[in-house]
HTML snippet that shows the backbone in 3Dmol.js (N, CA, C, O; Angstrom):
<script src="https://3Dmol.org/build/3Dmol-min.js"></script>
<div id="view" style="width:600px;height:400px;position:relative"></div>
<script>
const pdb = `
ATOM      1  N   MET A   1     114.603 268.167 164.796  1.00  0.00           N
ATOM      2  CA  MET A   1     114.380 267.212 163.619  1.00  0.00           C
ATOM      3  C   MET A   1     114.496 268.105 162.264  1.00  0.00           C
ATOM      4  O   MET A   1     113.944 269.202 162.188  1.00  0.00           O
ATOM      5  N   ALA A   2     115.228 267.571 161.245  1.00  0.00           N
ATOM      6  CA  ALA A   2     115.327 267.965 160.199  1.00  0.00           C
ATOM      7  C   ALA A   2     114.628 267.019 159.006  1.00  0.00           C
ATOM      8  O   ALA A   2     114.540 265.794 159.085  1.00  0.00           O
ATOM      9  N   THR A   3     114.187 267.764 157.977  1.00  0.00           N
ATOM     10  CA  THR A   3     113.707 266.921 156.667  1.00  0.00           C
ATOM     11  C   THR A   3     114.012 267.741 155.506  1.00  0.00           C
ATOM     12  O   THR A   3     113.881 268.947 155.293  1.00  0.00           O
ATOM     13  N   SER A   4     114.426 266.834 154.853  1.00  0.00           N
ATOM     14  CA  SER A   4     114.983 267.256 153.405  1.00  0.00           C
ATOM     15  C   SER A   4     114.576 266.458 152.193  1.00  0.00           C
ATOM     16  O   SER A   4     114.708 265.234 152.204  1.00  0.00           O
ATOM     17  N   THR A   5     114.058 267.131 151.086  1.00  0.00           N
ATOM     18  CA  THR A   5     113.596 266.304 150.033  1.00  0.00           C
ATOM     19  C   THR A   5     114.437 266.274 148.990  1.00  0.00           C
ATOM     20  O   THR A   5     114.882 267.394 148.739  1.00  0.00           O
ATOM     21  N   TYR A   6     114.883 265.295 148.180  1.00  0.00           N
ATOM     22  CA  TYR A   6     115.859 265.167 147.077  1.00  0.00           C
ATOM     23  C   TYR A   6     115.046 264.412 145.985  1.00  0.00           C
ATOM     24  O   TYR A   6     113.994 263.793 146.145  1.00  0.00           O
ATOM     25  N   THR A   7     115.810 264.609 144.758  1.00  0.00           N
ATOM     26  CA  THR A   7     115.382 263.812 143.590  1.00  0.00           C
ATOM     27  C   THR A   7     116.255 262.847 143.276  1.00  0.00           C
ATOM     28  O   THR A   7     117.432 263.172 143.121  1.00  0.00           O
ATOM     29  N   VAL A   8     115.868 261.508 143.123  1.00  0.00           N
ATOM     30  CA  VAL A   8     116.626 260.475 142.621  1.00  0.00           C
ATOM     31  C   VAL A   8     116.118 259.888 141.504  1.00  0.00           C
ATOM     32  O   VAL A   8     114.967 259.451 141.482  1.00  0.00           O
ATOM     33  N   SER A   9     117.025 259.820 140.364  1.00  0.00           N
ATOM     34  CA  SER A   9     116.658 259.128 139.173  1.00  0.00           C
ATOM     35  C   SER A   9     117.107 257.701 138.808  1.00  0.00           C
ATOM     36  O   SER A   9     118.189 257.293 139.229  1.00  0.00           O
ATOM     37  N   GLY A  10     116.472 257.077 138.192  1.00  0.00           N
ATOM     38  CA  GLY A  10     116.884 255.671 137.691  1.00  0.00           C
ATOM     39  C   GLY A  10     116.098 254.692 138.518  1.00  0.00           C
ATOM     40  O   GLY A  10     116.294 253.509 138.240  1.00  0.00           O
ATOM     41  N   MET A  11     115.190 254.977 139.544  1.00  0.00           N
ATOM     42  CA  MET A  11     114.409 253.942 140.221  1.00  0.00           C
ATOM     43  C   MET A  11     113.354 253.570 139.403  1.00  0.00           C
ATOM     44  O   MET A  11     112.753 254.442 138.775  1.00  0.00           O
ATOM     45  N   THR A  12     112.978 252.172 139.301  1.00  0.00           N
ATOM     46  CA  THR A  12     111.984 251.717 138.394  1.00  0.00           C
ATOM     47  C   THR A  12     110.997 250.702 139.104  1.00  0.00           C
ATOM     48  O   THR A  12     109.979 250.303 138.538  1.00  0.00           O
ATOM     49  N   CYS A  13     111.379 250.293 140.436  1.00  0.00           N
ATOM     50  CA  CYS A  13     110.637 249.204 141.110  1.00  0.00           C
ATOM     51  C   CYS A  13     110.785 249.217 142.508  1.00  0.00           C
ATOM     52  O   CYS A  13     111.589 250.035 142.955  1.00  0.00           O
ATOM     53  N   SER A  14     110.198 248.503 143.280  1.00  0.00           N
ATOM     54  CA  SER A  14     110.193 248.374 144.695  1.00  0.00           C
ATOM     55  C   SER A  14     111.552 247.927 145.360  1.00  0.00           C
ATOM     56  O   SER A  14     111.866 248.163 146.527  1.00  0.00           O
ATOM     57  N   HIS A  15     112.310 247.241 144.430  1.00  0.00           N
ATOM     58  CA  HIS A  15     113.629 246.782 144.809  1.00  0.00           C
ATOM     59  C   HIS A  15     114.556 248.024 144.734  1.00  0.00           C
ATOM     60  O   HIS A  15     115.488 248.084 145.537  1.00  0.00           O
ATOM     61  N   CYS A  16     114.379 248.985 143.864  1.00  0.00           N
ATOM     62  CA  CYS A  16     115.048 250.125 143.822  1.00  0.00           C
ATOM     63  C   CYS A  16     114.917 251.035 145.085  1.00  0.00           C
ATOM     64  O   CYS A  16     115.860 251.599 145.640  1.00  0.00           O
ATOM     65  N   VAL A  17     113.537 251.095 145.471  1.00  0.00           N
ATOM     66  CA  VAL A  17     113.216 251.812 146.526  1.00  0.00           C
ATOM     67  C   VAL A  17     113.929 251.384 147.760  1.00  0.00           C
ATOM     68  O   VAL A  17     114.487 252.175 148.520  1.00  0.00           O
ATOM     69  N   SER A  18     113.882 249.987 147.938  1.00  0.00           N
ATOM     70  CA  SER A  18     114.514 249.389 148.970  1.00  0.00           C
ATOM     71  C   SER A  18     115.892 249.527 149.236  1.00  0.00           C
ATOM     72  O   SER A  18     116.357 249.657 150.368  1.00  0.00           O
ATOM     73  N   SER A  19     116.645 249.494 148.026  1.00  0.00           N
ATOM     74  CA  SER A  19     118.163 249.806 147.911  1.00  0.00           C
ATOM     75  C   SER A  19     118.482 251.230 148.365  1.00  0.00           C
ATOM     76  O   SER A  19     119.453 251.434 149.094  1.00  0.00           O
ATOM     77  N   VAL A  20     117.775 252.107 147.997  1.00  0.00           N
ATOM     78  CA  VAL A  20     118.064 253.613 148.269  1.00  0.00           C
ATOM     79  C   VAL A  20     117.679 253.870 149.631  1.00  0.00           C
ATOM     80  O   VAL A  20     118.458 254.532 150.316  1.00  0.00           O
ATOM     81  N   SER A  21     116.568 253.440 150.154  1.00  0.00           N
ATOM     82  CA  SER A  21     116.129 253.502 151.522  1.00  0.00           C
ATOM     83  C   SER A  21     117.125 252.955 152.478  1.00  0.00           C
ATOM     84  O   SER A  21     117.508 253.603 153.452  1.00  0.00           O
ATOM     85  N   GLU A  22     117.597 251.600 152.158  1.00  0.00           N
ATOM     86  CA  GLU A  22     118.617 250.956 153.056  1.00  0.00           C
ATOM     87  C   GLU A  22     119.885 251.831 153.038  1.00  0.00           C
ATOM     88  O   GLU A  22     120.359 252.093 154.143  1.00  0.00           O
ATOM     89  N   GLU A  23     120.464 252.290 152.018  1.00  0.00           N
ATOM     90  CA  GLU A  23     121.721 253.223 152.022  1.00  0.00           C
ATOM     91  C   GLU A  23     121.567 254.458 152.816  1.00  0.00           C
ATOM     92  O   GLU A  23     122.400 254.802 153.655  1.00  0.00           O
ATOM     93  N   LEU A  24     120.376 255.194 152.515  1.00  0.00           N
ATOM     94  CA  LEU A  24     120.127 256.328 153.104  1.00  0.00           C
ATOM     95  C   LEU A  24     119.853 256.184 154.695  1.00  0.00           C
ATOM     96  O   LEU A  24     120.237 257.010 155.523  1.00  0.00           O
ATOM     97  N   GLY A  25     119.198 255.120 154.959  1.00  0.00           N
ATOM     98  CA  GLY A  25     118.917 254.747 156.396  1.00  0.00           C
ATOM     99  C   GLY A  25     120.215 254.508 157.172  1.00  0.00           C
ATOM    100  O   GLY A  25     120.222 254.699 158.388  1.00  0.00           O
ATOM    101  N   ALA A  26     121.230 254.130 156.575  1.00  0.00           N
ATOM    102  CA  ALA A  26     122.515 253.746 157.202  1.00  0.00           C
ATOM    103  C   ALA A  26     123.283 255.022 157.635  1.00  0.00           C
ATOM    104  O   ALA A  26     124.171 254.980 158.487  1.00  0.00           O
ATOM    105  N   ILE A  27     122.941 256.033 157.075  1.00  0.00           N
ATOM    106  CA  ILE A  27     123.608 257.545 157.417  1.00  0.00           C
ATOM    107  C   ILE A  27     123.141 257.788 159.006  1.00  0.00           C
ATOM    108  O   ILE A  27     121.987 257.720 159.428  1.00  0.00           O
ATOM    109  N   GLU A  28     124.260 258.066 159.716  1.00  0.00           N
ATOM    110  CA  GLU A  28     124.206 258.420 161.112  1.00  0.00           C
ATOM    111  C   GLU A  28     123.193 259.560 161.170  1.00  0.00           C
ATOM    112  O   GLU A  28     123.271 260.541 160.431  1.00  0.00           O
ATOM    113  N   GLY A  29     122.194 259.376 162.125  1.00  0.00           N
ATOM    114  CA  GLY A  29     121.103 260.342 162.426  1.00  0.00           C
ATOM    115  C   GLY A  29     119.950 260.281 161.585  1.00  0.00           C
ATOM    116  O   GLY A  29     118.960 260.953 161.876  1.00  0.00           O
ATOM    117  N   VAL A  30     119.974 259.442 160.425  1.00  0.00           N
ATOM    118  CA  VAL A  30     118.681 259.389 159.752  1.00  0.00           C
ATOM    119  C   VAL A  30     117.679 258.652 160.578  1.00  0.00           C
ATOM    120  O   VAL A  30     118.016 257.593 161.105  1.00  0.00           O
ATOM    121  N   THR A  31     116.433 259.144 160.737  1.00  0.00           N
ATOM    122  CA  THR A  31     115.471 258.354 161.364  1.00  0.00           C
ATOM    123  C   THR A  31     114.278 257.928 160.542  1.00  0.00           C
ATOM    124  O   THR A  31     113.416 257.219 161.060  1.00  0.00           O
ATOM    125  N   ASP A  32     114.185 258.323 159.293  1.00  0.00           N
ATOM    126  CA  ASP A  32     113.227 258.010 158.382  1.00  0.00           C
ATOM    127  C   ASP A  32     113.531 258.378 156.943  1.00  0.00           C
ATOM    128  O   ASP A  32     114.053 259.462 156.679  1.00  0.00           O
ATOM    129  N   VAL A  33     113.217 257.504 156.023  1.00  0.00           N
ATOM    130  CA  VAL A  33     113.305 257.564 154.603  1.00  0.00           C
ATOM    131  C   VAL A  33     112.017 257.352 153.872  1.00  0.00           C
ATOM    132  O   VAL A  33     111.479 256.268 154.097  1.00  0.00           O
ATOM    133  N   ALA A  34     111.403 258.173 153.033  1.00  0.00           N
ATOM    134  CA  ALA A  34     110.226 257.988 152.341  1.00  0.00           C
ATOM    135  C   ALA A  34     110.497 258.283 150.985  1.00  0.00           C
ATOM    136  O   ALA A  34     110.918 259.383 150.630  1.00  0.00           O
ATOM    137  N   VAL A  35     110.261 257.301 150.178  1.00  0.00           N
ATOM    138  CA  VAL A  35     110.518 257.369 148.548  1.00  0.00           C
ATOM    139  C   VAL A  35     109.210 257.258 147.824  1.00  0.00           C
ATOM    140  O   VAL A  35     108.436 256.308 147.943  1.00  0.00           O
ATOM    141  N   ASP A  36     109.036 258.271 147.091  1.00  0.00           N
ATOM    142  CA  ASP A  36     107.759 258.343 146.055  1.00  0.00           C
ATOM    143  C   ASP A  36     108.402 257.857 144.774  1.00  0.00           C
ATOM    144  O   ASP A  36     109.069 258.621 144.076  1.00  0.00           O
ATOM    145  N   LEU A  37     108.211 256.642 144.478  1.00  0.00           N
ATOM    146  CA  LEU A  37     108.664 255.979 143.182  1.00  0.00           C
ATOM    147  C   LEU A  37     108.180 256.623 141.909  1.00  0.00           C
ATOM    148  O   LEU A  37     109.044 256.745 141.041  1.00  0.00           O
ATOM    149  N   PRO A  38     107.048 257.032 141.643  1.00  0.00           N
ATOM    150  CA  PRO A  38     106.659 257.753 140.445  1.00  0.00           C
ATOM    151  C   PRO A  38     107.381 259.119 140.078  1.00  0.00           C
ATOM    152  O   PRO A  38     107.664 259.456 138.929  1.00  0.00           O
ATOM    153  N   THR A  39     107.622 259.817 141.167  1.00  0.00           N
ATOM    154  CA  THR A  39     108.151 261.008 140.979  1.00  0.00           C
ATOM    155  C   THR A  39     109.774 261.176 141.446  1.00  0.00           C
ATOM    156  O   THR A  39     110.413 262.228 141.402  1.00  0.00           O
ATOM    157  N   GLY A  40     110.211 260.005 141.853  1.00  0.00           N
ATOM    158  CA  GLY A  40     111.708 260.103 142.209  1.00  0.00           C
ATOM    159  C   GLY A  40     112.004 260.804 143.397  1.00  0.00           C
ATOM    160  O   GLY A  40     113.192 260.915 143.700  1.00  0.00           O
ATOM    161  N   ALA A  41     111.032 261.358 144.215  1.00  0.00           N
ATOM    162  CA  ALA A  41     111.234 262.328 145.391  1.00  0.00           C
ATOM    163  C   ALA A  41     111.671 261.297 146.658  1.00  0.00           C
ATOM    164  O   ALA A  41     111.042 260.270 146.912  1.00  0.00           O
ATOM    165  N   VAL A  42     112.641 261.668 147.271  1.00  0.00           N
ATOM    166  CA  VAL A  42     113.094 260.955 148.488  1.00  0.00           C
ATOM    167  C   VAL A  42     113.155 261.978 149.617  1.00  0.00           C
ATOM    168  O   VAL A  42     113.919 262.942 149.581  1.00  0.00           O
ATOM    169  N   THR A  43     112.321 261.727 150.616  1.00  0.00           N
ATOM    170  CA  THR A  43     112.248 262.632 151.861  1.00  0.00           C
ATOM    171  C   THR A  43     113.067 261.872 152.855  1.00  0.00           C
ATOM    172  O   THR A  43     112.852 260.696 153.148  1.00  0.00           O
ATOM    173  N   VAL A  44     114.088 262.667 153.391  1.00  0.00           N
ATOM    174  CA  VAL A  44     114.916 261.928 154.502  1.00  0.00           C
ATOM    175  C   VAL A  44     114.716 262.952 155.739  1.00  0.00           C
ATOM    176  O   VAL A  44     114.970 264.155 155.681  1.00  0.00           O
ATOM    177  N   THR A  45     114.234 262.289 156.828  1.00  0.00           N
ATOM    178  CA  THR A  45     114.271 262.934 158.168  1.00  0.00           C
ATOM    179  C   THR A  45     115.317 262.470 158.972  1.00  0.00           C
ATOM    180  O   THR A  45     115.724 261.310 158.918  1.00  0.00           O
ATOM    181  N   SER A  46     115.821 263.429 159.800  1.00  0.00           N
ATOM    182  CA  SER A  46     117.031 262.944 160.521  1.00  0.00           C
ATOM    183  C   SER A  46     117.060 263.991 161.836  1.00  0.00           C
ATOM    184  O   SER A  46     116.376 265.012 161.899  1.00  0.00           O
ATOM    185  N   ASP A  47     117.890 263.580 162.758  1.00  0.00           N
ATOM    186  CA  ASP A  47     117.980 264.270 163.878  1.00  0.00           C
ATOM    187  C   ASP A  47     118.530 265.678 163.784  1.00  0.00           C
ATOM    188  O   ASP A  47     118.126 266.629 164.452  1.00  0.00           O
ATOM    189  N   GLN A  48     119.436 265.703 162.936  1.00  0.00           N
ATOM    190  CA  GLN A  48     119.992 267.260 162.536  1.00  0.00           C
ATOM    191  C   GLN A  48     120.264 267.230 161.259  1.00  0.00           C
ATOM    192  O   GLN A  48     120.398 266.104 160.778  1.00  0.00           O
ATOM    193  N   PRO A  49     120.412 268.316 160.420  1.00  0.00           N
ATOM    194  CA  PRO A  49     120.548 268.373 158.968  1.00  0.00           C
ATOM    195  C   PRO A  49     121.769 267.519 158.537  1.00  0.00           C
ATOM    196  O   PRO A  49     122.826 267.486 159.167  1.00  0.00           O
ATOM    197  N   ILE A  50     121.489 266.769 157.295  1.00  0.00           N
ATOM    198  CA  ILE A  50     122.491 265.883 156.933  1.00  0.00           C
ATOM    199  C   ILE A  50     123.253 266.662 155.702  1.00  0.00           C
ATOM    200  O   ILE A  50     122.578 267.292 154.888  1.00  0.00           O
ATOM    201  N   ASP A  51     124.475 266.606 155.611  1.00  0.00           N
ATOM    202  CA  ASP A  51     125.068 267.122 154.481  1.00  0.00           C
ATOM    203  C   ASP A  51     124.757 266.396 152.992  1.00  0.00           C
ATOM    204  O   ASP A  51     124.810 265.191 152.744  1.00  0.00           O
ATOM    205  N   ASP A  52     124.442 267.411 152.153  1.00  0.00           N
ATOM    206  CA  ASP A  52     123.866 266.806 150.790  1.00  0.00           C
ATOM    207  C   ASP A  52     125.102 265.852 150.226  1.00  0.00           C
ATOM    208  O   ASP A  52     124.742 264.880 149.563  1.00  0.00           O
ATOM    209  N   ALA A  53     126.306 266.011 150.397  1.00  0.00           N
ATOM    210  CA  ALA A  53     127.403 265.240 149.881  1.00  0.00           C
ATOM    211  C   ALA A  53     127.127 263.879 150.297  1.00  0.00           C
ATOM    212  O   ALA A  53     127.172 262.975 149.463  1.00  0.00           O
ATOM    213  N   ARG A  54     126.798 263.610 151.716  1.00  0.00           N
ATOM    214  CA  ARG A  54     126.505 262.256 152.117  1.00  0.00           C
ATOM    215  C   ARG A  54     125.388 261.647 151.616  1.00  0.00           C
ATOM    216  O   ARG A  54     125.411 260.421 151.511  1.00  0.00           O
ATOM    217  N   VAL A  55     124.264 262.351 151.233  1.00  0.00           N
ATOM    218  CA  VAL A  55     123.105 261.830 150.836  1.00  0.00           C
ATOM    219  C   VAL A  55     123.421 261.390 149.280  1.00  0.00           C
ATOM    220  O   VAL A  55     122.999 260.329 148.822  1.00  0.00           O
ATOM    221  N   ARG A  56     124.156 262.260 148.572  1.00  0.00           N
ATOM    222  CA  ARG A  56     124.641 261.925 147.242  1.00  0.00           C
ATOM    223  C   ARG A  56     125.393 260.517 147.138  1.00  0.00           C
ATOM    224  O   ARG A  56     125.175 259.628 146.314  1.00  0.00           O
ATOM    225  N   ALA A  57     126.423 260.531 148.273  1.00  0.00           N
ATOM    226  CA  ALA A  57     127.180 259.333 148.051  1.00  0.00           C
ATOM    227  C   ALA A  57     126.489 257.959 148.476  1.00  0.00           C
ATOM    228  O   ALA A  57     126.877 256.850 148.109  1.00  0.00           O
ATOM    229  N   ALA A  58     125.489 258.194 149.243  1.00  0.00           N
ATOM    230  CA  ALA A  58     124.670 256.998 149.548  1.00  0.00           C
ATOM    231  C   ALA A  58     123.669 256.521 148.366  1.00  0.00           C
ATOM    232  O   ALA A  58     123.429 255.340 148.115  1.00  0.00           O
ATOM    233  N   VAL A  59     123.164 257.558 147.731  1.00  0.00           N
ATOM    234  CA  VAL A  59     122.362 257.226 146.612  1.00  0.00           C
ATOM    235  C   VAL A  59     123.169 256.671 145.414  1.00  0.00           C
ATOM    236  O   VAL A  59     122.780 255.766 144.676  1.00  0.00           O
ATOM    237  N   GLU A  60     124.305 257.309 145.321  1.00  0.00           N
ATOM    238  CA  GLU A  60     125.245 256.551 144.330  1.00  0.00           C
ATOM    239  C   GLU A  60     125.644 255.344 144.644  1.00  0.00           C
ATOM    240  O   GLU A  60     125.671 254.506 143.742  1.00  0.00           O
ATOM    241  N   GLU A  61     126.008 255.007 145.867  1.00  0.00           N
ATOM    242  CA  GLU A  61     126.155 253.725 146.579  1.00  0.00           C
ATOM    243  C   GLU A  61     125.253 252.666 146.154  1.00  0.00           C
ATOM    244  O   GLU A  61     125.672 251.536 145.906  1.00  0.00           O
ATOM    245  N   ALA A  62     123.919 253.024 146.052  1.00  0.00           N
ATOM    246  CA  ALA A  62     122.773 252.176 145.953  1.00  0.00           C
ATOM    247  C   ALA A  62     122.641 251.944 144.363  1.00  0.00           C
ATOM    248  O   ALA A  62     121.908 251.060 143.921  1.00  0.00           O
ATOM    249  N   GLY A  63     123.403 252.803 143.526  1.00  0.00           N
ATOM    250  CA  GLY A  63     123.299 252.608 142.025  1.00  0.00           C
ATOM    251  C   GLY A  63     122.358 253.572 141.438  1.00  0.00           C
ATOM    252  O   GLY A  63     121.890 253.233 140.352  1.00  0.00           O
ATOM    253  N   TYR A  64     121.986 254.679 141.913  1.00  0.00           N
ATOM    254  CA  TYR A  64     121.062 255.420 141.188  1.00  0.00           C
ATOM    255  C   TYR A  64     121.759 256.960 141.250  1.00  0.00           C
ATOM    256  O   TYR A  64     122.801 257.203 141.858  1.00  0.00           O
ATOM    257  N   THR A  65     121.093 257.786 140.616  1.00  0.00           N
ATOM    258  CA  THR A  65     121.576 259.020 140.200  1.00  0.00           C
ATOM    259  C   THR A  65     120.861 260.215 141.060  1.00  0.00           C
ATOM    260  O   THR A  65     119.679 260.532 140.928  1.00  0.00           O
ATOM    261  N   PHE A  66     121.767 260.806 141.944  1.00  0.00           N
ATOM    262  CA  PHE A  66     121.334 261.937 142.821  1.00  0.00           C
ATOM    263  C   PHE A  66     121.113 263.321 141.906  1.00  0.00           C
ATOM    264  O   PHE A  66     122.075 263.975 141.502  1.00  0.00           O
ATOM    265  N   ALA A  67     119.839 263.652 141.656  1.00  0.00           N
ATOM    266  CA  ALA A  67     119.456 264.661 140.670  1.00  0.00           C
ATOM    267  C   ALA A  67     119.361 266.033 141.545  1.00  0.00           C
ATOM    268  O   ALA A  67     119.343 267.121 140.971  1.00  0.00           O
ATOM    269  N   GLY A  68     119.308 265.939 142.802  1.00  0.00           N
ATOM    270  CA  GLY A  68     119.215 267.203 143.588  1.00  0.00           C
ATOM    271  C   GLY A  68     118.228 267.194 144.513  1.00  0.00           C
ATOM    272  O   GLY A  68     118.044 268.178 145.229  1.00  0.00           O
TER     273      GLY A  68
END
`;
const viewer = $3Dmol.createViewer("view");
viewer.addModel(pdb, "pdb");
viewer.setStyle({}, {cartoon: {color: "spectrum"}});
viewer.zoomTo();
viewer.render();
</script>
């Protein structure tokens, strides 16, 4: 198991959280996505480490900014 936490900006509501969670959850190997809306922290749990570029692409596909 691997867990990584990222910062995503631009999320303002529960729909935003759902969009980001859905895109990240579609990445192969991802087993859980937890989003803390007030801080923009997104924790991704996966079977093995996920490349940051894949996470960035999924966040941007959802319409938000991957801040790191």
